[in-house]
All heavy atoms as a GROMACS GRO file, in nm:
protein
  541
    1MET      N    1  -7.206  -0.217   3.680
    1MET     CA    2  -7.155  -0.088   3.638
    1MET      C    3  -7.146  -0.079   3.485
    1MET      O    4  -7.168   0.028   3.432
    1MET     CB    5  -7.017  -0.068   3.698
    1MET     CG    6  -7.017   0.034   3.806
    1MET     SD    7  -6.862   0.092   3.820
    1MET     CE    8  -6.782   0.111   3.944
    2ARG      N    9  -7.112  -0.188   3.423
    2ARG     CA   10  -7.103  -0.184   3.275
    2ARG      C   11  -7.238  -0.149   3.214
    2ARG      O   12  -7.246  -0.073   3.119
    2ARG     CB   13  -7.057  -0.320   3.223
    2ARG     CG   14  -6.911  -0.339   3.235
    2ARG     CD   15  -6.870  -0.466   3.165
    2ARG     NE   16  -6.774  -0.532   3.250
    2ARG     CZ   17  -6.755  -0.660   3.257
    2ARG    NH1   18  -6.825  -0.742   3.183
    2ARG    NH2   19  -6.665  -0.711   3.338
    3ILE      N   20  -7.343  -0.207   3.268
    3ILE     CA   21  -7.477  -0.180   3.216
    3ILE      C   22  -7.513  -0.034   3.238
    3ILE      O   23  -7.567   0.032   3.150
    3ILE     CB   24  -7.581  -0.274   3.283
    3ILE    CG1   25  -7.550  -0.419   3.246
    3ILE    CG2   26  -7.721  -0.234   3.242
    3ILE    CD1   27  -7.629  -0.519   3.326
    4ALA      N   28  -7.480   0.018   3.356
    4ALA     CA   29  -7.509   0.159   3.386
    4ALA      C   30  -7.432   0.251   3.293
    4ALA      O   31  -7.485   0.350   3.244
    4ALA     CB   32  -7.475   0.190   3.531
    5ARG      N   33  -7.305   0.219   3.269
    5ARG     CA   34  -7.225   0.301   3.177
    5ARG      C   35  -7.282   0.296   3.035
    5ARG      O   36  -7.286   0.396   2.966
    5ARG     CB   37  -7.080   0.253   3.175
    5ARG     CG   38  -7.002   0.302   3.290
    5ARG     CD   39  -6.855   0.271   3.272
    5ARG     NE   40  -6.786   0.294   3.397
    5ARG     CZ   41  -6.693   0.217   3.446
    5ARG    NH1   42  -6.653   0.111   3.380
    5ARG    NH2   43  -6.637   0.246   3.561
    6ALA      N   44  -7.323   0.177   2.994
    6ALA     CA   45  -7.379   0.161   2.860
    6ALA      C   46  -7.506   0.244   2.844
    6ALA      O   47  -7.534   0.297   2.736
    6ALA     CB   48  -7.409   0.014   2.832
    7ASN      N   49  -7.581   0.262   2.951
    7ASN     CA   50  -7.705   0.340   2.947
    7ASN      C   51  -7.683   0.485   2.989
    7ASN      O   52  -7.779   0.557   3.012
    7ASN     CB   53  -7.811   0.276   3.036
    7ASN     CG   54  -7.852   0.141   2.985
    7ASN    OD1   55  -7.850   0.116   2.866
    7ASN    ND2   56  -7.890   0.052   3.074
    8SER      N   57  -7.557   0.524   3.003
    8SER     CA   58  -7.519   0.661   3.043
    8SER      C   59  -7.576   0.700   3.179
    8SER      O   60  -7.607   0.816   3.204
    8SER     CB   61  -7.563   0.762   2.938
    8SER     OG   62  -7.499   0.735   2.816
    9LYS      N   63  -7.590   0.604   3.268
    9LYS     CA   64  -7.640   0.633   3.403
    9LYS      C   65  -7.524   0.655   3.500
    9LYS      O   66  -7.536   0.729   3.595
    9LYS     CB   67  -7.727   0.518   3.455
    9LYS     CG   68  -7.849   0.493   3.373
    9LYS     CD   69  -7.946   0.606   3.385
    9LYS     CE   70  -8.071   0.577   3.303
    9LYS     NZ   71  -8.161   0.688   3.295
   10TYR      N   72  -7.412   0.590   3.475
   10TYR     CA   73  -7.296   0.601   3.564
   10TYR      C   74  -7.199   0.702   3.505
   10TYR      O   75  -7.149   0.685   3.395
   10TYR     CB   76  -7.226   0.466   3.579
   10TYR     CG   77  -7.108   0.472   3.672
   10TYR    CD1   78  -7.125   0.470   3.809
   10TYR    CD2   79  -6.979   0.480   3.623
   10TYR    CE1   80  -7.018   0.476   3.895
   10TYR    CE2   81  -6.872   0.486   3.708
   10TYR     CZ   82  -6.891   0.484   3.844
   10TYR     OH   83  -6.785   0.491   3.928
   11LYS      N   84  -7.176   0.809   3.576
   11LYS     CA   85  -7.090   0.914   3.524
   11LYS      C   86  -6.968   0.938   3.611
   11LYS      O   87  -6.894   1.030   3.590
   11LYS     CB   88  -7.170   1.042   3.509
   11LYS     CG   89  -7.281   1.026   3.410
   11LYS     CD   90  -7.363   1.150   3.397
   11LYS     CE   91  -7.464   1.130   3.288
   11LYS     NZ   92  -7.596   1.149   3.318
   12GLY      N   93  -6.951   0.859   3.714
   12GLY     CA   94  -6.836   0.874   3.803
   12GLY      C   95  -6.866   0.974   3.914
   12GLY      O   96  -6.976   1.028   3.926
   13ARG      N   97  -6.764   1.001   3.991
   13ARG     CA   98  -6.778   1.091   4.104
   13ARG      C   99  -6.784   1.236   4.056
   13ARG      O  100  -6.704   1.276   3.970
   13ARG     CB  101  -6.658   1.073   4.196
   13ARG     CG  102  -6.664   1.156   4.318
   13ARG     CD  103  -6.545   1.127   4.407
   13ARG     NE  104  -6.552   1.211   4.524
   13ARG     CZ  105  -6.476   1.194   4.629
   13ARG    NH1  106  -6.388   1.097   4.632
   13ARG    NH2  107  -6.487   1.273   4.731
   14PRO      N  108  -6.873   1.316   4.108
   14PRO     CA  109  -6.880   1.457   4.066
   14PRO      C  110  -6.756   1.534   4.111
   14PRO      O  111  -6.698   1.504   4.216
   14PRO     CB  112  -7.004   1.512   4.137
   14PRO     CG  113  -7.058   1.404   4.220
   14PRO     CD  114  -6.977   1.280   4.202
   15ILE      N  115  -6.716   1.631   4.032
   15ILE     CA  116  -6.600   1.713   4.064
   15ILE      C  117  -6.640   1.812   4.173
   15ILE      O  118  -6.738   1.884   4.160
   15ILE     CB  119  -6.550   1.786   3.939
   15ILE    CG1  120  -6.508   1.685   3.833
   15ILE    CG2  121  -6.434   1.878   3.973
   15ILE    CD1  122  -6.475   1.746   3.699
   16LYS      N  123  -6.559   1.814   4.279
   16LYS     CA  124  -6.592   1.897   4.395
   16LYS      C  125  -6.565   2.045   4.370
   16LYS      O  126  -6.648   2.130   4.396
   16LYS     CB  127  -6.508   1.849   4.514
   16LYS     CG  128  -6.565   1.885   4.647
   16LYS     CD  129  -6.470   1.838   4.756
   16LYS     CE  130  -6.524   1.722   4.833
   16LYS     NZ  131  -6.446   1.689   4.950
   17TYR      N  132  -6.446   2.076   4.318
   17TYR     CA  133  -6.405   2.215   4.295
   17TYR      C  134  -6.409   2.243   4.145
   17TYR      O  135  -6.323   2.198   4.071
   17TYR     CB  136  -6.264   2.239   4.349
   17TYR     CG  137  -6.251   2.201   4.494
   17TYR    CD1  138  -6.185   2.085   4.533
   17TYR    CD2  139  -6.305   2.281   4.593
   17TYR    CE1  140  -6.173   2.049   4.666
   17TYR    CE2  141  -6.293   2.245   4.727
   17TYR     CZ  142  -6.228   2.131   4.762
   17TYR     OH  143  -6.217   2.097   4.894
   18SER      N  144  -6.510   2.318   4.102
   18SER     CA  145  -6.525   2.350   3.961
   18SER      C  146  -6.600   2.482   3.948
   18SER      O  147  -6.658   2.532   4.045
   18SER     CB  148  -6.604   2.239   3.891
   18SER     OG  149  -6.738   2.241   3.930
   19PRO      N  150  -6.603   2.539   3.828
   19PRO     CA  151  -6.679   2.663   3.809
   19PRO      C  152  -6.828   2.645   3.837
   19PRO      O  153  -6.897   2.741   3.870
   19PRO     CB  154  -6.656   2.697   3.662
   19PRO     CG  155  -6.541   2.617   3.617
   19PRO     CD  156  -6.531   2.499   3.708
   20ASN      N  157  -6.876   2.523   3.828
   20ASN     CA  158  -7.018   2.495   3.852
   20ASN      C  159  -7.048   2.453   3.994
   20ASN      O  160  -7.162   2.418   4.025
   20ASN     CB  161  -7.066   2.385   3.756
   20ASN     CG  162  -7.045   2.423   3.613
   20ASN    OD1  163  -7.053   2.540   3.577
   20ASN    ND2  164  -7.014   2.326   3.530
   21ALA      N  165  -6.947   2.454   4.080
   21ALA     CA  166  -6.965   2.411   4.220
   21ALA      C  167  -7.060   2.507   4.292
   21ALA      O  168  -7.084   2.619   4.249
   21ALA     CB  169  -6.830   2.408   4.289
   22LYS      N  170  -7.110   2.460   4.405
   22LYS     CA  171  -7.204   2.540   4.483
   22LYS      C  172  -7.152   2.556   4.625
   22LYS      O  173  -7.079   2.471   4.676
   22LYS     CB  174  -7.339   2.472   4.485
   22LYS     CG  175  -7.406   2.468   4.349
   22LYS     CD  176  -7.547   2.417   4.361
   22LYS     CE  177  -7.629   2.417   4.239
   22LYS     NZ  178  -7.585   2.400   4.113
   23GLY      N  179  -7.188   2.665   4.687
   23GLY     CA  180  -7.157   2.687   4.828
   23GLY      C  181  -7.009   2.709   4.854
   23GLY      O  182  -6.940   2.777   4.780
   24ALA      N  183  -6.960   2.644   4.960
   24ALA     CA  184  -6.822   2.663   5.004
   24ALA      C  185  -6.722   2.614   4.899
   24ALA      O  186  -6.614   2.672   4.886
   24ALA     CB  187  -6.800   2.590   5.135
   25TYR      N  188  -6.758   2.511   4.825
   25TYR     CA  189  -6.668   2.459   4.722
   25TYR      C  190  -6.643   2.563   4.613
   25TYR      O  191  -6.534   2.572   4.559
   25TYR     CB  192  -6.722   2.330   4.662
   25TYR     CG  193  -6.733   2.218   4.763
   25TYR    CD1  194  -6.853   2.153   4.784
   25TYR    CD2  195  -6.624   2.179   4.840
   25TYR    CE1  196  -6.864   2.051   4.877
   25TYR    CE2  197  -6.633   2.078   4.934
   25TYR     CZ  198  -6.754   2.014   4.951
   25TYR     OH  199  -6.763   1.914   5.043
   26LYS      N  200  -6.744   2.640   4.578
   26LYS     CA  201  -6.729   2.744   4.478
   26LYS      C  202  -6.638   2.855   4.530
   26LYS      O  203  -6.554   2.908   4.456
   26LYS     CB  204  -6.868   2.801   4.442
   26LYS     CG  205  -6.866   2.920   4.348
   26LYS     CD  206  -6.814   2.884   4.212
   26LYS     CE  207  -6.836   3.003   4.118
   26LYS     NZ  208  -6.752   2.995   4.002
   27VAL      N  209  -6.652   2.892   4.657
   27VAL     CA  210  -6.568   2.994   4.717
   27VAL      C  211  -6.422   2.952   4.715
   27VAL      O  212  -6.334   3.028   4.677
   27VAL     CB  213  -6.614   3.026   4.862
   27VAL    CG1  214  -6.518   3.119   4.931
   27VAL    CG2  215  -6.755   3.083   4.862
   28ILE      N  216  -6.397   2.826   4.753
   28ILE     CA  217  -6.260   2.774   4.753
   28ILE      C  218  -6.206   2.770   4.611
   28ILE      O  219  -6.091   2.806   4.586
   28ILE     CB  220  -6.254   2.636   4.820
   28ILE    CG1  221  -6.285   2.650   4.969
   28ILE    CG2  222  -6.120   2.570   4.800
   28ILE    CD1  223  -6.303   2.519   5.041
   29TYR      N  224  -6.289   2.726   4.515
   29TYR     CA  225  -6.247   2.723   4.375
   29TYR      C  226  -6.206   2.862   4.328
   29TYR      O  227  -6.101   2.879   4.266
   29TYR     CB  228  -6.360   2.669   4.286
   29TYR     CG  229  -6.330   2.679   4.140
   29TYR    CD1  230  -6.252   2.584   4.076
   29TYR    CD2  231  -6.379   2.785   4.064
   29TYR    CE1  232  -6.222   2.594   3.941
   29TYR    CE2  233  -6.351   2.797   3.929
   29TYR     CZ  234  -6.272   2.701   3.869
   29TYR     OH  235  -6.243   2.712   3.736
   30ASP      N  236  -6.287   2.962   4.359
   30ASP     CA  237  -6.256   3.098   4.319
   30ASP      C  238  -6.126   3.148   4.382
   30ASP      O  239  -6.047   3.216   4.316
   30ASP     CB  240  -6.371   3.192   4.355
   30ASP     CG  241  -6.495   3.168   4.270
   30ASP    OD1  242  -6.482   3.109   4.160
   30ASP    OD2  243  -6.605   3.207   4.313
   31GLN      N  244  -6.103   3.113   4.509
   31GLN     CA  245  -5.978   3.153   4.576
   31GLN      C  246  -5.858   3.089   4.508
   31GLN      O  247  -5.755   3.156   4.488
   31GLN     CB  248  -5.981   3.112   4.723
   31GLN     CG  249  -6.074   3.192   4.808
   31GLN     CD  250  -6.081   3.141   4.951
   31GLN    OE1  251  -6.033   3.032   4.981
   31GLN    NE2  252  -6.142   3.218   5.039
   32ILE      N  253  -5.870   2.963   4.474
   32ILE     CA  254  -5.758   2.893   4.408
   32ILE      C  255  -5.728   2.956   4.273
   32ILE      O  256  -5.612   2.984   4.241
   32ILE     CB  257  -5.789   2.742   4.395
   32ILE    CG1  258  -5.792   2.678   4.534
   32ILE    CG2  259  -5.688   2.673   4.306
   32ILE    CD1  260  -5.845   2.536   4.535
   33ILE      N  261  -5.830   2.981   4.193
   33ILE     CA  262  -5.810   3.040   4.061
   33ILE      C  263  -5.750   3.179   4.074
   33ILE      O  264  -5.657   3.215   4.000
   33ILE     CB  265  -5.943   3.044   3.982
   33ILE    CG1  266  -5.992   2.902   3.953
   33ILE    CG2  267  -5.929   3.125   3.853
   33ILE    CD1  268  -5.897   2.817   3.870
   34GLU      N  269  -5.797   3.257   4.169
   34GLU     CA  270  -5.745   3.392   4.191
   34GLU      C  271  -5.596   3.386   4.227
   34GLU      O  272  -5.516   3.464   4.175
   34GLU     CB  273  -5.824   3.459   4.303
   34GLU     CG  274  -5.780   3.600   4.335
   34GLU     CD  275  -5.862   3.659   4.448
   34GLU    OE1  276  -5.984   3.638   4.450
   34GLU    OE2  277  -5.800   3.726   4.534
   35ARG      N  278  -5.560   3.294   4.314
   35ARG     CA  279  -5.419   3.283   4.356
   35ARG      C  280  -5.333   3.226   4.244
   35ARG      O  281  -5.216   3.263   4.232
   35ARG     CB  282  -5.410   3.198   4.481
   35ARG     CG  283  -5.463   3.273   4.602
   35ARG     CD  284  -5.471   3.186   4.726
   35ARG     NE  285  -5.520   3.262   4.838
   35ARG     CZ  286  -5.441   3.323   4.926
   35ARG    NH1  287  -5.310   3.316   4.916
   35ARG    NH2  288  -5.494   3.392   5.025
   36LEU      N  289  -5.387   3.138   4.161
   36LEU     CA  290  -5.313   3.089   4.045
   36LEU      C  291  -5.286   3.203   3.947
   36LEU      O  292  -5.178   3.212   3.888
   36LEU     CB  293  -5.387   2.976   3.975
   36LEU     CG  294  -5.386   2.840   4.045
   36LEU    CD1  295  -5.481   2.744   3.973
   36LEU    CD2  296  -5.246   2.782   4.050
   37ASP      N  297  -5.384   3.291   3.932
   37ASP     CA  298  -5.367   3.407   3.843
   37ASP      C  299  -5.258   3.501   3.895
   37ASP      O  300  -5.192   3.569   3.817
   37ASP     CB  301  -5.498   3.484   3.829
   37ASP     CG  302  -5.600   3.409   3.745
   37ASP    OD1  303  -5.560   3.318   3.668
   37ASP    OD2  304  -5.720   3.440   3.755
   38LYS      N  305  -5.239   3.503   4.028
   38LYS     CA  306  -5.135   3.587   4.088
   38LYS      C  307  -5.000   3.516   4.091
   38LYS      O  308  -4.904   3.568   4.149
   38LYS     CB  309  -5.174   3.625   4.231
   38LYS     CG  310  -5.292   3.718   4.240
   38LYS     CD  311  -5.324   3.750   4.384
   38LYS     CE  312  -5.445   3.837   4.398
   38LYS     NZ  313  -5.479   3.862   4.539
   39ASN      N  314  -4.993   3.397   4.031
   39ASN     CA  315  -4.871   3.317   4.024
   39ASN      C  316  -4.818   3.276   4.160
   39ASN      O  317  -4.696   3.265   4.179
   39ASN     CB  318  -4.763   3.388   3.944
   39ASN     CG  319  -4.800   3.398   3.798
   39ASN    OD1  320  -4.859   3.306   3.742
   39ASN    ND2  321  -4.768   3.511   3.737
   40GLU      N  322  -4.906   3.252   4.256
   40GLU     CA  323  -4.864   3.199   4.385
   40GLU      C  324  -4.830   3.052   4.367
   40GLU      O  325  -4.881   2.984   4.279
   40GLU     CB  326  -4.975   3.214   4.489
   40GLU     CG  327  -4.994   3.355   4.536
   40GLU     CD  328  -5.085   3.362   4.658
   40GLU    OE1  329  -5.084   3.269   4.739
   40GLU    OE2  330  -5.156   3.463   4.668
   41SER      N  331  -4.743   3.001   4.453
   41SER     CA  332  -4.702   2.862   4.442
   41SER      C  333  -4.817   2.770   4.481
   41SER      O  334  -4.903   2.804   4.563
   41SER     CB  335  -4.582   2.834   4.531
   41SER     OG  336  -4.618   2.834   4.667
   42VAL      N  337  -4.817   2.653   4.422
   42VAL     CA  338  -4.920   2.554   4.449
   42VAL      C  339  -4.915   2.513   4.595
   42VAL      O  340  -5.018   2.495   4.659
   42VAL     CB  341  -4.904   2.433   4.355
   42VAL    CG1  342  -4.996   2.320   4.395
   42VAL    CG2  343  -4.928   2.474   4.211
   43GLN      N  344  -4.795   2.502   4.650
   43GLN     CA  345  -4.781   2.463   4.790
   43GLN      C  346  -4.844   2.568   4.883
   43GLN      O  347  -4.913   2.532   4.978
   43GLN     CB  348  -4.635   2.444   4.825
   43GLN     CG  349  -4.614   2.386   4.963
   43GLN     CD  350  -4.470   2.347   4.987
   43GLN    OE1  351  -4.385   2.371   4.902
   43GLN    NE2  352  -4.445   2.287   5.100
   44ASP      N  353  -4.822   2.696   4.854
   44ASP     CA  354  -4.882   2.801   4.937
   44ASP      C  355  -5.034   2.799   4.927
   44ASP      O  356  -5.104   2.817   5.027
   44ASP     CB  357  -4.828   2.939   4.897
   44ASP     CG  358  -4.684   2.960   4.939
   44ASP    OD1  359  -4.637   2.885   5.027
   44ASP    OD2  360  -4.620   3.050   4.884
   45ILE      N  361  -5.086   2.779   4.806
   45ILE     CA  362  -5.231   2.771   4.786
   45ILE      C  363  -5.288   2.653   4.863
   45ILE      O  364  -5.392   2.664   4.928
   45ILE     CB  365  -5.266   2.762   4.636
   45ILE    CG1  366  -5.220   2.887   4.562
   45ILE    CG2  367  -5.415   2.741   4.618
   45ILE    CD1  368  -5.229   2.875   4.411
   46SER      N  369  -5.218   2.541   4.858
   46SER     CA  370  -5.263   2.421   4.929
   46SER      C  371  -5.268   2.445   5.080
   46SER      O  372  -5.364   2.406   5.146
   46SER     CB  373  -5.169   2.304   4.898
   46SER     OG  374  -5.205   2.191   4.971
   47ARG      N  375  -5.167   2.509   5.132
   47ARG     CA  376  -5.166   2.539   5.276
   47ARG      C  377  -5.280   2.634   5.314
   47ARG      O  378  -5.344   2.616   5.417
   47ARG     CB  379  -5.034   2.603   5.314
   47ARG     CG  380  -4.919   2.508   5.319
   47ARG     CD  381  -4.792   2.578   5.362
   47ARG     NE  382  -4.679   2.488   5.354
   47ARG     CZ  383  -4.556   2.526   5.328
   47ARG    NH1  384  -4.528   2.654   5.309
   47ARG    NH2  385  -4.460   2.438   5.322
   48TYR      N  386  -5.306   2.732   5.230
   48TYR     CA  387  -5.408   2.832   5.261
   48TYR      C  388  -5.549   2.773   5.254
   48TYR      O  389  -5.632   2.799   5.340
   48TYR     CB  390  -5.395   2.950   5.166
   48TYR     CG  391  -5.498   3.058   5.187
   48TYR    CD1  392  -5.486   3.148   5.290
   48TYR    CD2  393  -5.609   3.067   5.103
   48TYR    CE1  394  -5.581   3.247   5.310
   48TYR    CE2  395  -5.705   3.164   5.123
   48TYR     CZ  396  -5.689   3.255   5.227
   48TYR     OH  397  -5.784   3.351   5.247
   49THR      N  398  -5.576   2.692   5.151
   49THR     CA  399  -5.711   2.643   5.128
   49THR      C  400  -5.738   2.506   5.188
   49THR      O  401  -5.854   2.470   5.208
   49THR     CB  402  -5.741   2.634   4.977
   49THR    OG1  403  -5.648   2.545   4.916
   49THR    CG2  404  -5.735   2.771   4.912
   50GLY      N  405  -5.634   2.427   5.211
   50GLY     CA  406  -5.653   2.291   5.261
   50GLY      C  407  -5.684   2.190   5.152
   50GLY      O  408  -5.717   2.076   5.181
   51VAL      N  409  -5.673   2.232   5.027
   51VAL     CA  410  -5.697   2.143   4.914
   51VAL      C  411  -5.563   2.080   4.875
   51VAL      O  412  -5.459   2.146   4.880
   51VAL     CB  413  -5.754   2.224   4.794
   51VAL    CG1  414  -5.773   2.136   4.673
   51VAL    CG2  415  -5.887   2.286   4.834
   52SER      N  416  -5.564   1.955   4.835
   52SER     CA  417  -5.439   1.886   4.805
   52SER      C  418  -5.369   1.949   4.685
   52SER      O  419  -5.432   2.008   4.597
   52SER     CB  420  -5.465   1.738   4.777
   52SER     OG  421  -5.527   1.721   4.652
   53ARG      N  422  -5.237   1.934   4.684
   53ARG     CA  423  -5.158   1.989   4.573
   53ARG      C  424  -5.197   1.923   4.442
   53ARG      O  425  -5.202   1.990   4.338
   53ARG     CB  426  -5.009   1.971   4.600
   53ARG     CG  427  -4.957   2.062   4.709
   53ARG     CD  428  -4.810   2.046   4.731
   53ARG     NE  429  -4.780   1.907   4.759
   53ARG     CZ  430  -4.663   1.848   4.736
   53ARG    NH1  431  -4.562   1.916   4.688
   53ARG    NH2  432  -4.644   1.722   4.763
   54ALA      N  433  -5.225   1.794   4.445
   54ALA     CA  434  -5.264   1.722   4.323
   54ALA      C  435  -5.390   1.782   4.261
   54ALA      O  436  -5.398   1.801   4.139
   54ALA     CB  437  -5.284   1.574   4.353
   55THR      N  438  -5.486   1.816   4.347
   55THR     CA  439  -5.610   1.878   4.297
   55THR      C  440  -5.581   2.015   4.236
   55THR      O  441  -5.635   2.049   4.131
   55THR     CB  442  -5.712   1.890   4.412
   55THR    OG1  443  -5.739   1.760   4.464
   55THR    CG2  444  -5.841   1.954   4.365
   56ILE      N  445  -5.495   2.091   4.301
   56ILE     CA  446  -5.462   2.225   4.250
   56ILE      C  447  -5.388   2.214   4.118
   56ILE      O  448  -5.411   2.291   4.026
   56ILE     CB  449  -5.382   2.304   4.355
   56ILE    CG1  450  -5.471   2.327   4.478
   56ILE    CG2  451  -5.336   2.437   4.297
   56ILE    CD1  452  -5.398   2.384   4.597
   57TYR      N  453  -5.296   2.116   4.107
   57TYR     CA  454  -5.226   2.095   3.980
   57TYR      C  455  -5.325   2.059   3.868
   57TYR      O  456  -5.310   2.105   3.754
   57TYR     CB  457  -5.119   1.987   3.992
   57TYR     CG  458  -4.990   2.038   4.050
   57TYR    CD1  459  -4.943   1.989   4.171
   57TYR    CD2  460  -4.914   2.133   3.985
   57TYR    CE1  461  -4.823   2.035   4.226
   57TYR    CE2  462  -4.795   2.180   4.038
   57TYR     CZ  463  -4.750   2.130   4.158
   57TYR     OH  464  -4.633   2.176   4.210
   58LYS      N  465  -5.425   1.976   3.899
   58LYS     CA  466  -5.526   1.942   3.799
   58LYS      C  467  -5.602   2.066   3.755
   58LYS      O  468  -5.629   2.085   3.636
   58LYS     CB  469  -5.626   1.839   3.856
   58LYS     CG  470  -5.571   1.700   3.868
   58LYS     CD  471  -5.677   1.609   3.928
   58LYS     CE  472  -5.618   1.479   3.971
   58LYS     NZ  473  -5.716   1.394   4.042
   59MET      N  474  -5.637   2.152   3.852
   59MET     CA  475  -5.710   2.275   3.820
   59MET      C  476  -5.623   2.367   3.736
   59MET      O  477  -5.671   2.430   3.640
   59MET     CB  478  -5.753   2.345   3.949
   59MET     CG  479  -5.858   2.269   4.027
   59MET     SD  480  -5.886   2.334   4.191
   59MET     CE  481  -5.963   2.490   4.152
   60LYS      N  482  -5.496   2.374   3.768
   60LYS     CA  483  -5.402   2.460   3.695
   60LYS      C  484  -5.387   2.410   3.551
   60LYS      O  485  -5.391   2.490   3.456
   60LYS     CB  486  -5.267   2.458   3.765
   60LYS     CG  487  -5.164   2.548   3.706
   60LYS     CD  488  -5.036   2.547   3.791
   60LYS     CE  489  -4.933   2.640   3.734
   60LYS     NZ  490  -4.812   2.641   3.817
   61LYS      N  491  -5.375   2.280   3.534
   61LYS     CA  492  -5.362   2.222   3.400
   61LYS      C  493  -5.488   2.246   3.318
   61LYS      O  494  -5.481   2.284   3.201
   61LYS     CB  495  -5.336   2.072   3.412
   61LYS     CG  496  -5.310   2.004   3.281
   61LYS     CD  497  -5.276   1.858   3.302
   61LYS     CE  498  -5.255   1.789   3.169
   61LYS     NZ  499  -5.225   1.648   3.187
   62LYS      N  500  -5.604   2.227   3.380
   62LYS     CA  501  -5.730   2.249   3.310
   62LYS      C  502  -5.746   2.396   3.272
   62LYS      O  503  -5.794   2.428   3.164
   62LYS     CB  504  -5.845   2.204   3.399
   62LYS     CG  505  -5.977   2.196   3.330
   62LYS     CD  506  -6.081   2.132   3.418
   62LYS     CE  507  -6.209   2.113   3.342
   62LYS     NZ  508  -6.310   2.044   3.424
   63LYS      N  509  -5.703   2.485   3.360
   63LYS     CA  510  -5.714   2.628   3.333
   63LYS      C  511  -5.625   2.669   3.216
   63LYS      O  512  -5.663   2.754   3.135
   63LYS     CB  513  -5.672   2.705   3.459
   63LYS     CG  514  -5.682   2.853   3.451
   63LYS     CD  515  -5.640   2.914   3.584
   63LYS     CE  516  -5.623   3.062   3.575
   63LYS     NZ  517  -5.503   3.102   3.509
   64GLN      N  518  -5.508   2.607   3.204
   64GLN     CA  519  -5.416   2.641   3.096
   64GLN      C  520  -5.465   2.592   2.960
   64GLN      O  521  -5.434   2.651   2.858
   64GLN     CB  522  -5.277   2.583   3.124
   64GLN     CG  523  -5.205   2.655   3.237
   64GLN     CD  524  -5.075   2.588   3.274
   64GLN    OE1  525  -5.046   2.476   3.231
   64GLN    NE2  526  -4.997   2.657   3.354
   65THR      N  527  -5.544   2.485   2.959
   65THR     CA  528  -5.592   2.431   2.831
   65THR      C  529  -5.713   2.509   2.779
   65THR      O  530  -5.747   2.497   2.663
   65THR     CB  531  -5.630   2.283   2.844
   65THR    OG1  532  -5.730   2.268   2.944
   65THR    CG2  533  -5.510   2.199   2.882
   66ILE      N  534  -5.775   2.586   2.865
   66ILE     CA  535  -5.895   2.661   2.824
   66ILE      C  536  -5.857   2.784   2.748
   66ILE      O  537  -5.765   2.848   2.754
   66ILE     CB  538  -5.983   2.697   2.946
   66ILE    CG1  539  -6.037   2.570   3.006
   66ILE    CG2  540  -6.094   2.791   2.907
   66ILE    CD1  541  -6.117   2.590   3.133
   0.00000   0.00000   0.00000
């Protein structure tokens, strides 16, 4: 892995829910962002989408820094 990282071949696991996601993951990402914009609770969003609260908190933090 060190050799792969040194050659920029190893980049880690791809992010599942992101603005660049495709298919169902993009739909879920859009739903989460829309509900965050409406100030819904993270727990309610998690129940609705089935995405973990930790993932939603990461998305919320990333959204606030942009």
